[in-house]
N, CA, C and O atoms as a Tripos MOL2 file, in Angstrom:
@<TRIPOS>MOLECULE
protein
  264   263    66     0     0
PROTEIN
NO_CHARGES

@<TRIPOS>ATOM
      1 N           0.8240   -1.1970    0.0000 N.3       1 MET1
      2 CA          0.0000    0.0000    0.0000 C.3       1 MET1
      3 C           0.8670    1.2600    0.0000 C.2       1 MET1
      4 O           0.5490    2.2280   -0.6920 O.2       1 MET1
      5 N           1.9640    1.2580    0.7730 N.am      2 TYR2
      6 CA          2.7980    2.4600    0.8400 C.3       2 TYR2
      7 C           3.3890    2.7960   -0.5250 C.2       2 TYR2
      8 O           3.5890    3.9690   -0.8410 O.2       2 TYR2
      9 N           3.6670    1.7870   -1.3290 N.am      3 GLY3
     10 CA          4.2310    2.0240   -2.6570 C.3       3 GLY3
     11 C           3.2540    2.7600   -3.5590 C.2       3 GLY3
     12 O           3.6250    3.7080   -4.2500 O.2       3 GLY3
     13 N           2.0070    2.3180   -3.5470 N.am      4 GLU4
     14 CA          0.9680    2.9770   -4.3430 C.3       4 GLU4
     15 C           0.7820    4.4190   -3.8960 C.2       4 GLU4
     16 O           0.7060    5.3340   -4.7160 O.2       4 GLU4
     17 N           0.7110    4.6040   -2.5930 N.am      5 ARG5
     18 CA          0.4970    5.9510   -2.0590 C.3       5 ARG5
     19 C           1.6680    6.8640   -2.4080 C.2       5 ARG5
     20 O           1.4700    8.0180   -2.7890 O.2       5 ARG5
     21 N           2.8730    6.3500   -2.2800 N.am      6 LEU6
     22 CA          4.0460    7.1630   -2.5950 C.3       6 LEU6
     23 C           4.0180    7.5720   -4.0620 C.2       6 LEU6
     24 O           4.2620    8.7330   -4.3870 O.2       6 LEU6
     25 N           3.7240    6.6370   -4.9400 N.am      7 LYS7
     26 CA          3.6670    6.9400   -6.3700 C.3       7 LYS7
     27 C           2.5770    7.9630   -6.6650 C.2       7 LYS7
     28 O           2.7930    8.8890   -7.4470 O.2       7 LYS7
     29 N           1.4030    7.8040   -6.0470 N.am      8 GLU8
     30 CA          0.3110    8.7600   -6.2450 C.3       8 GLU8
     31 C           0.7110   10.1580   -5.7960 C.2       8 GLU8
     32 O           0.4500   11.1350   -6.4980 O.2       8 GLU8
     33 N           1.3390   10.2590   -4.6360 N.am      9 LEU9
     34 CA          1.7720   11.5570   -4.1250 C.3       9 LEU9
     35 C           2.8140   12.1850   -5.0450 C.2       9 LEU9
     36 O           2.7520   13.3770   -5.3450 O.2       9 LEU9
     37 N           3.7590   11.3830   -5.4850 N.am     10 ARG10
     38 CA          4.8200   11.8910   -6.3750 C.3      10 ARG10
     39 C           4.2300   12.3700   -7.6850 C.2      10 ARG10
     40 O           4.5510   13.4630   -8.1520 O.2      10 ARG10
     41 N           3.3650   11.5540   -8.2850 N.am     11 GLU11
     42 CA          2.7830   11.9360   -9.5700 C.3      11 GLU11
     43 C           1.8600   13.1430   -9.4440 C.2      11 GLU11
     44 O           1.8180   13.9780  -10.3470 O.2      11 GLU11
     45 N           1.1260   13.2500   -8.3470 N.am     12 ALA12
     46 CA          0.2650   14.4080   -8.1190 C.3      12 ALA12
     47 C           1.0840   15.6900   -8.0110 C.2      12 ALA12
     48 O           0.6040   16.7770   -8.3330 O.2      12 ALA12
     49 N           2.3220   15.5460   -7.5550 N.am     13 SER13
     50 CA          3.2340   16.6920   -7.4490 C.3      13 SER13
     51 C           4.0320   16.9040   -8.7290 C.2      13 SER13
     52 O           4.8820   17.7910   -8.7990 O.2      13 SER13
     53 N           3.7550   16.0880   -9.7380 N.am     14 GLN14
     54 CA          4.4200   16.1630  -11.0370 C.3      14 GLN14
     55 C           5.9350   16.0960  -10.9090 C.2      14 GLN14
     56 O           6.6660   16.8890  -11.5040 O.2      14 GLN14
     57 N           6.3860   15.1280  -10.1160 N.am     15 MET15
     58 CA          7.8200   14.9470   -9.8860 C.3      15 MET15
     59 C           8.2620   13.6110  -10.4550 C.2      15 MET15
     60 O           7.5050   12.6400  -10.4690 O.2      15 MET15
     61 N           9.4900   13.5820  -10.9210 N.am     16 SER16
     62 CA         10.0820   12.3100  -11.3250 C.3      16 SER16
     63 C          10.6240   11.6130  -10.0860 C.2      16 SER16
     64 O          10.7530   12.2230   -9.0240 O.2      16 SER16
     65 N          10.9370   10.3450  -10.2280 N.am     17 GLN17
     66 CA         11.5500    9.6210   -9.1140 C.3      17 GLN17
     67 C          12.8830   10.2650   -8.7440 C.2      17 GLN17
     68 O          13.2250   10.3620   -7.5650 O.2      17 GLN17
     69 N          13.6290   10.7020   -9.7480 N.am     18 ALA18
     70 CA         14.9340   11.3220   -9.4880 C.3      18 ALA18
     71 C          14.7800   12.6300   -8.7110 C.2      18 ALA18
     72 O          15.5570   12.9100   -7.7980 O.2      18 ALA18
     73 N          13.7800   13.4260   -9.0750 N.am     19 GLN19
     74 CA         13.5480   14.6870   -8.3620 C.3      19 GLN19
     75 C          13.1790   14.4260   -6.9120 C.2      19 GLN19
     76 O          13.6950   15.0770   -6.0030 O.2      19 GLN19
     77 N          12.2840   13.4730   -6.7010 N.am     20 LEU20
     78 CA         11.8880   13.1520   -5.3310 C.3      20 LEU20
     79 C          13.0790   12.6300   -4.5430 C.2      20 LEU20
     80 O          13.2660   12.9940   -3.3820 O.2      20 LEU20
     81 N          13.8700   11.7930   -5.1560 N.am     21 ALA21
     82 CA         15.0490   11.2370   -4.4800 C.3      21 ALA21
     83 C          15.9710   12.3570   -4.0090 C.2      21 ALA21
     84 O          16.4570   12.3260   -2.8780 O.2      21 ALA21
     85 N          16.2140   13.3390   -4.8640 N.am     22 ARG22
     86 CA         17.0780   14.4630   -4.4670 C.3      22 ARG22
     87 C          16.4980   15.2030   -3.2690 C.2      22 ARG22
     88 O          17.2270   15.5730   -2.3490 O.2      22 ARG22
     89 N          15.1890   15.4170   -3.2810 N.am     23 ASN23
     90 CA         14.5400   16.1270   -2.1710 C.3      23 ASN23
     91 C          14.5890   15.3500   -0.8690 C.2      23 ASN23
     92 O          14.5940   15.9410    0.2100 O.2      23 ASN23
     93 N          14.6240   14.0230   -0.9640 N.am     24 LEU24
     94 CA         14.6310   13.1910    0.2380 C.3      24 LEU24
     95 C          16.0240   12.7250    0.6390 C.2      24 LEU24
     96 O          16.1900   12.0620    1.6630 O.2      24 LEU24
     97 N          17.0200   13.0680   -0.1630 N.am     25 GLY25
     98 CA         18.3910   12.6890    0.1760 C.3      25 GLY25
     99 C          18.6870   11.2220   -0.0610 C.2      25 GLY25
    100 O          19.4430   10.6020    0.6860 O.2      25 GLY25
    101 N          18.0860   10.6680   -1.1070 N.am     26 THR26
    102 CA         18.3310    9.2770   -1.4560 C.3      26 THR26
    103 C          18.5660    9.1890   -2.9540 C.2      26 THR26
    104 O          18.8640   10.1990   -3.5900 O.2      26 THR26
    105 N          18.4380    8.0000   -3.5290 N.am     27 ASN27
    106 CA         18.6520    7.8690   -4.9700 C.3      27 ASN27
    107 C          17.3760    7.3750   -5.6540 C.2      27 ASN27
    108 O          16.4520    6.8810   -5.0080 O.2      27 ASN27
    109 N          17.3550    7.5240   -6.9810 N.am     28 GLN28
    110 CA         16.1760    7.1700   -7.7670 C.3      28 GLN28
    111 C          15.8410    5.6940   -7.6410 C.2      28 GLN28
    112 O          14.6670    5.3240   -7.6170 O.2      28 GLN28
    113 N          16.8480    4.8590   -7.5600 N.am     29 GLN29
    114 CA         16.6180    3.4220   -7.4490 C.3      29 GLN29
    115 C          15.8410    3.0750   -6.1750 C.2      29 GLN29
    116 O          14.9620    2.2140   -6.1950 O.2      29 GLN29
    117 N          16.1690    3.7460   -5.0740 N.am     30 SER30
    118 CA         15.4330    3.5010   -3.8270 C.3      30 SER30
    119 C          13.9750    3.9010   -3.9570 C.2      30 SER30
    120 O          13.0890    3.1800   -3.4980 O.2      30 SER30
    121 N          13.7140    5.0520   -4.5830 N.am     31 ILE31
    122 CA         12.3290    5.4940   -4.7760 C.3      31 ILE31
    123 C          11.5750    4.4660   -5.6210 C.2      31 ILE31
    124 O          10.4390    4.1090   -5.3060 O.2      31 ILE31
    125 N          12.2000    4.0020   -6.6770 N.am     32 SER32
    126 CA         11.5870    2.9880   -7.5250 C.3      32 SER32
    127 C          11.2620    1.7270   -6.7320 C.2      32 SER32
    128 O          10.1790    1.1600   -6.8740 O.2      32 SER32
    129 N          12.1880    1.2980   -5.9110 N.am     33 ARG33
    130 CA         11.9710    0.0880   -5.1050 C.3      33 ARG33
    131 C          10.9110    0.2930   -4.0310 C.2      33 ARG33
    132 O          10.1730   -0.6380   -3.7060 O.2      33 ARG33
    133 N          10.8260    1.5050   -3.4740 N.am     34 TYR34
    134 CA          9.7460    1.7890   -2.5230 C.3      34 TYR34
    135 C           8.4000    1.6970   -3.2290 C.2      34 TYR34
    136 O           7.4650    1.0790   -2.7200 O.2      34 TYR34
    137 N           8.3070    2.3170   -4.4070 N.am     35 GLU35
    138 CA          7.0400    2.3450   -5.1300 C.3      35 GLU35
    139 C           6.5860    0.9510   -5.5590 C.2      35 GLU35
    140 O           5.3860    0.6800   -5.6030 O.2      35 GLU35
    141 N           7.5150    0.0820   -5.8690 N.am     36 THR36
    142 CA          7.1540   -1.2850   -6.2640 C.3      36 THR36
    143 C           7.1520   -2.2320   -5.0690 C.2      36 THR36
    144 O           6.9050   -3.4290   -5.2180 O.2      36 THR36
    145 N           7.4270   -1.6960   -3.8960 N.am     37 GLU37
    146 CA          7.4520   -2.4350   -2.6230 C.3      37 GLU37
    147 C           8.4430   -3.5930   -2.6260 C.2      37 GLU37
    148 O           8.2210   -4.6270   -1.9960 O.2      37 GLU37
    149 N           9.5450   -3.3930   -3.3540 N.am     38 GLN38
    150 CA         10.6330   -4.3680   -3.3050 C.3      38 GLN38
    151 C          11.4210   -4.2200   -2.0190 C.2      38 GLN38
    152 O          11.9800   -5.1880   -1.5020 O.2      38 GLN38
    153 N          11.4600   -2.9890   -1.5030 N.am     39 ILE39
    154 CA         12.0850   -2.7210   -0.2020 C.3      39 ILE39
    155 C          11.1490   -1.8020    0.5820 C.2      39 ILE39
    156 O          10.3200   -1.0980    0.0060 O.2      39 ILE39
    157 N          11.2970   -1.8250    1.8950 N.am     40 GLU40
    158 CA         10.5000   -0.9640    2.7610 C.3      40 GLU40
    159 C          11.3550    0.2040    3.2380 C.2      40 GLU40
    160 O          12.5120    0.0180    3.6140 O.2      40 GLU40
    161 N          10.7840    1.4120    3.2230 N.am     41 PRO41
    162 CA         11.5290    2.5430    3.7620 C.3      41 PRO41
    163 C          11.6800    2.3910    5.2770 C.2      41 PRO41
    164 O          10.7780    1.8950    5.9520 O.2      41 PRO41
    165 N          12.8220    2.8220    5.7990 N.am     42 ASN42
    166 CA         12.9910    2.7830    7.2450 C.3      42 ASN42
    167 C          12.2020    3.9290    7.8810 C.2      42 ASN42
    168 O          11.6580    4.7790    7.1760 O.2      42 ASN42
    169 N          12.1440    3.9460    9.1810 N.am     43 ILE43
    170 CA         11.3440    4.9460    9.9010 C.3      43 ILE43
    171 C          11.7830    6.3620    9.5420 C.2      43 ILE43
    172 O          10.9440    7.2390    9.3370 O.2      43 ILE43
    173 N          13.0690    6.5850    9.4680 N.am     44 GLU44
    174 CA         13.5780    7.9190    9.1250 C.3      44 GLU44
    175 C          13.0690    8.3500    7.7510 C.2      44 GLU44
    176 O          12.6700    9.5020    7.5780 O.2      44 GLU44
    177 N          13.0750    7.4490    6.7810 N.am     45 MET45
    178 CA         12.6160    7.7870    5.4370 C.3      45 MET45
    179 C          11.1000    7.9820    5.4110 C.2      45 MET45
    180 O          10.6060    8.8570    4.7000 O.2      45 MET45
    181 N          10.3660    7.1900    6.1660 N.am     46 ILE46
    182 CA          8.9160    7.3790    6.2470 C.3      46 ILE46
    183 C           8.6070    8.7840    6.7560 C.2      46 ILE46
    184 O           7.7240    9.4600    6.2290 O.2      46 ILE46
    185 N           9.3270    9.2150    7.7690 N.am     47 ILE47
    186 CA          9.1290   10.5610    8.3190 C.3      47 ILE47
    187 C           9.4560   11.6160    7.2760 C.2      47 ILE47
    188 O           8.7160   12.5890    7.1280 O.2      47 ILE47
    189 N          10.5620   11.4360    6.5480 N.am     48 LYS48
    190 CA         10.9380   12.4020    5.5030 C.3      48 LYS48
    191 C           9.8610   12.4870    4.4240 C.2      48 LYS48
    192 O           9.4930   13.5780    3.9890 O.2      48 LYS48
    193 N           9.3620   11.3330    3.9980 N.am     49 ILE49
    194 CA          8.3190   11.3080    2.9660 C.3      49 ILE49
    195 C           7.0640   12.0180    3.4610 C.2      49 ILE49
    196 O           6.4920   12.8460    2.7530 O.2      49 ILE49
    197 N           6.6440   11.6920    4.6690 N.am     50 CYS50
    198 CA          5.4360   12.3020    5.2380 C.3      50 CYS50
    199 C           5.5970   13.8060    5.4040 C.2      50 CYS50
    200 O           4.6860   14.5700    5.0850 O.2      50 CYS50
    201 N           6.7370   14.2260    5.8940 N.am     51 ASP51
    202 CA          6.9880   15.6630    6.0460 C.3      51 ASP51
    203 C           7.0000   16.3550    4.6870 C.2      51 ASP51
    204 O           6.4310   17.4370    4.5380 O.2      51 ASP51
    205 N           7.6300   15.7540    3.7160 N.am     52 PHE52
    206 CA          7.7440   16.3640    2.3950 C.3      52 PHE52
    207 C           6.3680   16.5500    1.7570 C.2      52 PHE52
    208 O           6.0740   17.6140    1.2120 O.2      52 PHE52
    209 N           5.5320   15.5230    1.8220 N.am     53 PHE53
    210 CA          4.2150   15.5880    1.1930 C.3      53 PHE53
    211 C           3.1200   16.0830    2.1370 C.2      53 PHE53
    212 O           1.9650   16.2240    1.7370 O.2      53 PHE53
    213 N           3.4880   16.3430    3.3850 N.am     54 LYS54
    214 CA          2.5380   16.8390    4.3920 C.3      54 LYS54
    215 C           1.3470   15.8810    4.5610 C.2      54 LYS54
    216 O           0.1840   16.2850    4.5290 O.2      54 LYS54
    217 N           1.6840   14.6090    4.7410 N.am     55 VAL55
    218 CA          0.6790   13.5760    5.0140 C.3      55 VAL55
    219 C           1.0860   12.8280    6.2770 C.2      55 VAL55
    220 O           2.2310   12.9140    6.7210 O.2      55 VAL55
    221 N           0.1460   12.1000    6.8430 N.am     56 SER56
    222 CA          0.4540   11.3100    8.0360 C.3      56 SER56
    223 C           1.0710    9.9750    7.6350 C.2      56 SER56
    224 O           0.9050    9.5100    6.5070 O.2      56 SER56
    225 N           1.7740    9.3800    8.5650 N.am     57 ALA57
    226 CA          2.3170    8.0390    8.3380 C.3      57 ALA57
    227 C           1.1670    7.0460    8.1700 C.2      57 ALA57
    228 O           1.2810    6.0970    7.3940 O.2      57 ALA57
    229 N           0.0720    7.2530    8.8820 N.am     58 ASP58
    230 CA         -1.0900    6.3830    8.7210 C.3      58 ASP58
    231 C          -1.5930    6.4110    7.2820 C.2      58 ASP58
    232 O          -1.9530    5.3700    6.7340 O.2      58 ASP58
    233 N          -1.6220    7.5780    6.6730 N.am     59 TYR59
    234 CA         -2.0530    7.6720    5.2860 C.3      59 TYR59
    235 C          -1.0610    6.9480    4.3740 C.2      59 TYR59
    236 O          -1.4600    6.1310    3.5440 O.2      59 TYR59
    237 N           0.2050    7.2420    4.5230 N.am     60 LEU60
    238 CA          1.2260    6.6360    3.6790 C.3      60 LEU60
    239 C           1.1940    5.1200    3.7730 C.2      60 LEU60
    240 O           1.3750    4.4300    2.7700 O.2      60 LEU60
    241 N           0.9680    4.6030    4.9600 N.am     61 LEU61
    242 CA          0.9920    3.1650    5.1810 C.3      61 LEU61
    243 C          -0.3550    2.4830    4.9260 C.2      61 LEU61
    244 O          -0.4920    1.2740    5.1100 O.2      61 LEU61
    245 N          -1.3390    3.2670    4.5040 N.am     62 GLY62
    246 CA         -2.6280    2.6920    4.1400 C.3      62 GLY62
    247 C          -3.5730    2.4390    5.2860 C.2      62 GLY62
    248 O          -4.5400    1.6900    5.1390 O.2      62 GLY62
    249 N          -3.3130    3.0500    6.4290 N.am     63 ARG63
    250 CA         -4.1820    2.8420    7.5920 C.3      63 ARG63
    251 C          -5.3840    3.7710    7.5840 C.2      63 ARG63
    252 O          -6.3940    3.4820    8.2260 O.2      63 ARG63
    253 N          -5.2870    4.8960    6.8580 N.am     64 THR64
    254 CA         -6.4100    5.8250    6.7180 C.3      64 THR64
    255 C          -6.5110    6.2570    5.2580 C.2      64 THR64
    256 O          -5.5730    6.0980    4.4760 O.2      64 THR64
    257 N          -7.6500    6.7980    4.9200 N.am     65 GLU65
    258 CA         -7.8760    7.2730    3.5580 C.3      65 GLU65
    259 C          -7.5520    8.7580    3.3910 C.2      65 GLU65
    260 O          -7.5960    9.2810    2.2770 O.2      65 GLU65
    261 N          -7.2260    9.4410    4.5000 N.am     66 TYR66
    262 CA         -7.0040   10.8950    4.4540 C.3      66 TYR66
    263 C          -5.6190   11.2470    4.9210 C.2      66 TYR66
    264 O          -5.2580   12.4240    4.9490 O.2      66 TYR66
@<TRIPOS>BOND
     1     1     2 1
     2     2     3 1
     3     3     4 2
     4     3     5 am
     5     5     6 1
     6     6     7 1
     7     7     8 2
     8     7     9 am
     9     9    10 1
    10    10    11 1
    11    11    12 2
    12    11    13 am
    13    13    14 1
    14    14    15 1
    15    15    16 2
    16    15    17 am
    17    17    18 1
    18    18    19 1
    19    19    20 2
    20    19    21 am
    21    21    22 1
    22    22    23 1
    23    23    24 2
    24    23    25 am
    25    25    26 1
    26    26    27 1
    27    27    28 2
    28    27    29 am
    29    29    30 1
    30    30    31 1
    31    31    32 2
    32    31    33 am
    33    33    34 1
    34    34    35 1
    35    35    36 2
    36    35    37 am
    37    37    38 1
    38    38    39 1
    39    39    40 2
    40    39    41 am
    41    41    42 1
    42    42    43 1
    43    43    44 2
    44    43    45 am
    45    45    46 1
    46    46    47 1
    47    47    48 2
    48    47    49 am
    49    49    50 1
    50    50    51 1
    51    51    52 2
    52    51    53 am
    53    53    54 1
    54    54    55 1
    55    55    56 2
    56    55    57 am
    57    57    58 1
    58    58    59 1
    59    59    60 2
    60    59    61 am
    61    61    62 1
    62    62    63 1
    63    63    64 2
    64    63    65 am
    65    65    66 1
    66    66    67 1
    67    67    68 2
    68    67    69 am
    69    69    70 1
    70    70    71 1
    71    71    72 2
    72    71    73 am
    73    73    74 1
    74    74    75 1
    75    75    76 2
    76    75    77 am
    77    77    78 1
    78    78    79 1
    79    79    80 2
    80    79    81 am
    81    81    82 1
    82    82    83 1
    83    83    84 2
    84    83    85 am
    85    85    86 1
    86    86    87 1
    87    87    88 2
    88    87    89 am
    89    89    90 1
    90    90    91 1
    91    91    92 2
    92    91    93 am
    93    93    94 1
    94    94    95 1
    95    95    96 2
    96    95    97 am
    97    97    98 1
    98    98    99 1
    99    99   100 2
   100    99   101 am
   101   101   102 1
   102   102   103 1
   103   103   104 2
   104   103   105 am
   105   105   106 1
   106   106   107 1
   107   107   108 2
   108   107   109 am
   109   109   110 1
   110   110   111 1
   111   111   112 2
   112   111   113 am
   113   113   114 1
   114   114   115 1
   115   115   116 2
   116   115   117 am
   117   117   118 1
   118   118   119 1
   119   119   120 2
   120   119   121 am
   121   121   122 1
   122   122   123 1
   123   123   124 2
   124   123   125 am
   125   125   126 1
   126   126   127 1
   127   127   128 2
   128   127   129 am
   129   129   130 1
   130   130   131 1
   131   131   132 2
   132   131   133 am
   133   133   134 1
   134   134   135 1
   135   135   136 2
   136   135   137 am
   137   137   138 1
   138   138   139 1
   139   139   140 2
   140   139   141 am
   141   141   142 1
   142   142   143 1
   143   143   144 2
   144   143   145 am
   145   145   146 1
   146   146   147 1
   147   147   148 2
   148   147   149 am
   149   149   150 1
   150   150   151 1
   151   151   152 2
   152   151   153 am
   153   153   154 1
   154   154   155 1
   155   155   156 2
   156   155   157 am
   157   157   158 1
   158   158   159 1
   159   159   160 2
   160   159   161 am
   161   161   162 1
   162   162   163 1
   163   163   164 2
   164   163   165 am
   165   165   166 1
   166   166   167 1
   167   167   168 2
   168   167   169 am
   169   169   170 1
   170   170   171 1
   171   171   172 2
   172   171   173 am
   173   173   174 1
   174   174   175 1
   175   175   176 2
   176   175   177 am
   177   177   178 1
   178   178   179 1
   179   179   180 2
   180   179   181 am
   181   181   182 1
   182   182   183 1
   183   183   184 2
   184   183   185 am
   185   185   186 1
   186   186   187 1
   187   187   188 2
   188   187   189 am
   189   189   190 1
   190   190   191 1
   191   191   192 2
   192   191   193 am
   193   193   194 1
   194   194   195 1
   195   195   196 2
   196   195   197 am
   197   197   198 1
   198   198   199 1
   199   199   200 2
   200   199   201 am
   201   201   202 1
   202   202   203 1
   203   203   204 2
   204   203   205 am
   205   205   206 1
   206   206   207 1
   207   207   208 2
   208   207   209 am
   209   209   210 1
   210   210   211 1
   211   211   212 2
   212   211   213 am
   213   213   214 1
   214   214   215 1
   215   215   216 2
   216   215   217 am
   217   217   218 1
   218   218   219 1
   219   219   220 2
   220   219   221 am
   221   221   222 1
   222   222   223 1
   223   223   224 2
   224   223   225 am
   225   225   226 1
   226   226   227 1
   227   227   228 2
   228   227   229 am
   229   229   230 1
   230   230   231 1
   231   231   232 2
   232   231   233 am
   233   233   234 1
   234   234   235 1
   235   235   236 2
   236   235   237 am
   237   237   238 1
   238   238   239 1
   239   239   240 2
   240   239   241 am
   241   241   242 1
   242   242   243 1
   243   243   244 2
   244   243   245 am
   245   245   246 1
   246   246   247 1
   247   247   248 2
   248   247   249 am
   249   249   250 1
   250   250   251 1
   251   251   252 2
   252   251   253 am
   253   253   254 1
   254   254   255 1
   255   255   256 2
   256   255   257 am
   257   257   258 1
   258   258   259 1
   259   259   260 2
   260   259   261 am
   261   261   262 1
   262   262   263 1
   263   263   264 2
@<TRIPOS>SUBSTRUCTURE
     1 MET1         2 RESIDUE 1 A MET
     2 TYR2         6 RESIDUE 1 A TYR
     3 GLY3        10 RESIDUE 1 A GLY
     4 GLU4        14 RESIDUE 1 A GLU
     5 ARG5        18 RESIDUE 1 A ARG
     6 LEU6        22 RESIDUE 1 A LEU
     7 LYS7        26 RESIDUE 1 A LYS
     8 GLU8        30 RESIDUE 1 A GLU
     9 LEU9        34 RESIDUE 1 A LEU
    10 ARG10       38 RESIDUE 1 A ARG
    11 GLU11       42 RESIDUE 1 A GLU
    12 ALA12       46 RESIDUE 1 A ALA
    13 SER13       50 RESIDUE 1 A SER
    14 GLN14       54 RESIDUE 1 A GLN
    15 MET15       58 RESIDUE 1 A MET
    16 SER16       62 RESIDUE 1 A SER
    17 GLN17       66 RESIDUE 1 A GLN
    18 ALA18       70 RESIDUE 1 A ALA
    19 GLN19       74 RESIDUE 1 A GLN
    20 LEU20       78 RESIDUE 1 A LEU
    21 ALA21       82 RESIDUE 1 A ALA
    22 ARG22       86 RESIDUE 1 A ARG
    23 ASN23       90 RESIDUE 1 A ASN
    24 LEU24       94 RESIDUE 1 A LEU
    25 GLY25       98 RESIDUE 1 A GLY
    26 THR26      102 RESIDUE 1 A THR
    27 ASN27      106 RESIDUE 1 A ASN
    28 GLN28      110 RESIDUE 1 A GLN
    29 GLN29      114 RESIDUE 1 A GLN
    30 SER30      118 RESIDUE 1 A SER
    31 ILE31      122 RESIDUE 1 A ILE
    32 SER32      126 RESIDUE 1 A SER
    33 ARG33      130 RESIDUE 1 A ARG
    34 TYR34      134 RESIDUE 1 A TYR
    35 GLU35      138 RESIDUE 1 A GLU
    36 THR36      142 RESIDUE 1 A THR
    37 GLU37      146 RESIDUE 1 A GLU
    38 GLN38      150 RESIDUE 1 A GLN
    39 ILE39      154 RESIDUE 1 A ILE
    40 GLU40      158 RESIDUE 1 A GLU
    41 PRO41      162 RESIDUE 1 A PRO
    42 ASN42      166 RESIDUE 1 A ASN
    43 ILE43      170 RESIDUE 1 A ILE
    44 GLU44      174 RESIDUE 1 A GLU
    45 MET45      178 RESIDUE 1 A MET
    46 ILE46      182 RESIDUE 1 A ILE
    47 ILE47      186 RESIDUE 1 A ILE
    48 LYS48      190 RESIDUE 1 A LYS
    49 ILE49      194 RESIDUE 1 A ILE
    50 CYS50      198 RESIDUE 1 A CYS
    51 ASP51      202 RESIDUE 1 A ASP
    52 PHE52      206 RESIDUE 1 A PHE
    53 PHE53      210 RESIDUE 1 A PHE
    54 LYS54      214 RESIDUE 1 A LYS
    55 VAL55      218 RESIDUE 1 A VAL
    56 SER56      222 RESIDUE 1 A SER
    57 ALA57      226 RESIDUE 1 A ALA
    58 ASP58      230 RESIDUE 1 A ASP
    59 TYR59      234 RESIDUE 1 A TYR
    60 LEU60      238 RESIDUE 1 A LEU
    61 LEU61      242 RESIDUE 1 A LEU
    62 GLY62      246 RESIDUE 1 A GLY
    63 ARG63      250 RESIDUE 1 A ARG
    64 THR64      254 RESIDUE 1 A THR
    65 GLU65      258 RESIDUE 1 A GLU
    66 TYR66      262 RESIDUE 1 A TYR
């Protein structure tokens, strides 16, 4: 679920994976793997993603719809 949400947030912001990676201090490959759920972001990265997109961790992780 977090992969879908991350991709939706990124695309809604009209950002490439590379652009998002730069903003989060990671690389494009990690963003791609998060979106396809090949790897899970650690707590620090979850916080960075949530802060960047101004969403809750519950939303990112699929626990709420808002």
